N, C-alpha and C positions, 0 to 999 in steps of 0.2 A: 432200270439199268443206269449205272453211273460211269462216266468216262473221265479219266485223269491222264494228262499228257505232259511230258517234260522233254525238252530238247537241249542238247549241248554239242558244241564242236569239240572233239577230242583230238589230242596230238598223237596221231598214229595213222598209218595207211589204211585204206579200206580193207586190204587183205588181212592185216593184223586185227583190225576191229572185227571182221567177220569170223576169224578163227576164234577169237575170245567169246563171241556171243553165240556162235553156232554149235560149239561142242558142249554137250550137256554137262560134262564134268568140269569144264573150265570156269564156271561161274564162281566157284569158291576161291579162285585165284584173284578175282577183282571186286567182288561184291562184299562190302564191309559188314553187312548184316548176316551173311551166310556163314554158319559154323561148319557145316558138313554137307557134302553131296554124295549120293549113292546113285550111280547110273544103273537103271533097272533093265535095260535092253542090251543086246549084244552090240548094237551100233550106237555110238554116242552122238550122232548128228543125223539130220534129215528127218523127214516125216516118219512119225511113229517112235522116234527116239524118246526115251522117258527117263526121268530122274526123280529121286526123293530129296527134297531140300529141307534141311533143318537150320533154323535161324538161331542166333545167339540167345534169344529170349525163350527158346524151347519150342516155339510153334514151328509149323512146317507145312509143306504141301507136296503133292505129286504133280509134276509138270510133264506134259507130253506135247511134242511138236505136232501141230495139226495142219499148218500151212507153211510153205517156205518158198522163197525165190532167192537163189544163191546170190550173195553180196547185195541183196536189196532188203529183204525182211524175213523174220521168223516169227511165227505166232505159236504160242504154247497155251494149252488149256491147263488151268490150275484146278486141282481137286483136293479134297480132304483139308479144306481151309475153314477155320472158324469164322463165322459171320458172313462168308462169301459163298456165292453159288454162281454158276455160269460165268466164271472168270476167265478172261483171255487176255494175255499180255502179248503185244506185238512190239518187237524191237526192229526198227527200220534204220537203214544206214544209207548215206549218200556221200559220195566222194566230193570233197571241197578242193583238195589239191593232193599232191603225192603224199604228204605227211599230215593231212588234216581230213577228218571225217565227221560229218554231222550224224549224230545218233539220237533217235527219238524213241522213248519208252511210252507206250500207251496201254492203259488197262481199261477194259470194258467189263464191268462186273455187276452182278445182282447181289442182293443181300438176303440173309435169312431173317426171320423174325418180322416179316410183313412191314407194316407202316413204321414200326419202331426202328427196324433195320434201315429203312429208307431214310428216316430222319437222322439216324446216326451216321449214315454215309455222307449226308449233306453237311452235318455239323462237325464231324470229326474225321471219318475215314479218308475222305478225299484229301484233306490237308496232310494227314499222316502219309498217305501214298505218295503225294507230291514230294514230301521231304525224303522219303525212301528213294524215290527216283533221282533226286538231286545228289544224294549220297552215293548211289550206285553209279551214276554217270561220272562223278568225281573219282570214284574207285577205278572205273574202267580207264579213264584218262590217265590216271597215275600209273596204273599197271602197264598201259601201252607205252608210256613215256620211259619208264624205268625198267620194266621187265620183272619188277618185284611183286611178290604176293602181298595183297592187302588183307589185313586181319580184321580187327574190329573197328578200325578208324582209318582215315585217309591222311597220311602225313601232309601237313601244310594246307589242308582244305577243311573249312568249317561249313556245315550245312547252313543255308540261309533261311 
């Protein structure tokens, strides 16, 4: 298993941050890599809520909330992903002030293809995932600050 984590303080209240991350359909409002989201369940938040995410590159996944603690964290299981198995993303939040929230993305995942997949995770996938998290956190912060939808890039933010 591999673990990648990235944290950022975003400009928005914990309530706004929680609304953006806990509603399954809201991710396409702030995640620059997400092209389309289809909510697959009648409810779009809470344990059991599920969505199909399509990324701009054509890849995608099905994500289902498996653990949650309101305004603290949400863990989704990702399935139907190329090269990944047993993938879980936890997004946790912590109030810093009335208008600042610390947001942490953490993925814990296994790879397909045995030792070759493990090596690819160490050499390539972990770095790519870290970059995706930096971009997603920038998108979330921008969306919370402006209320604007983020499409395929975050205005004024470059990934490092």
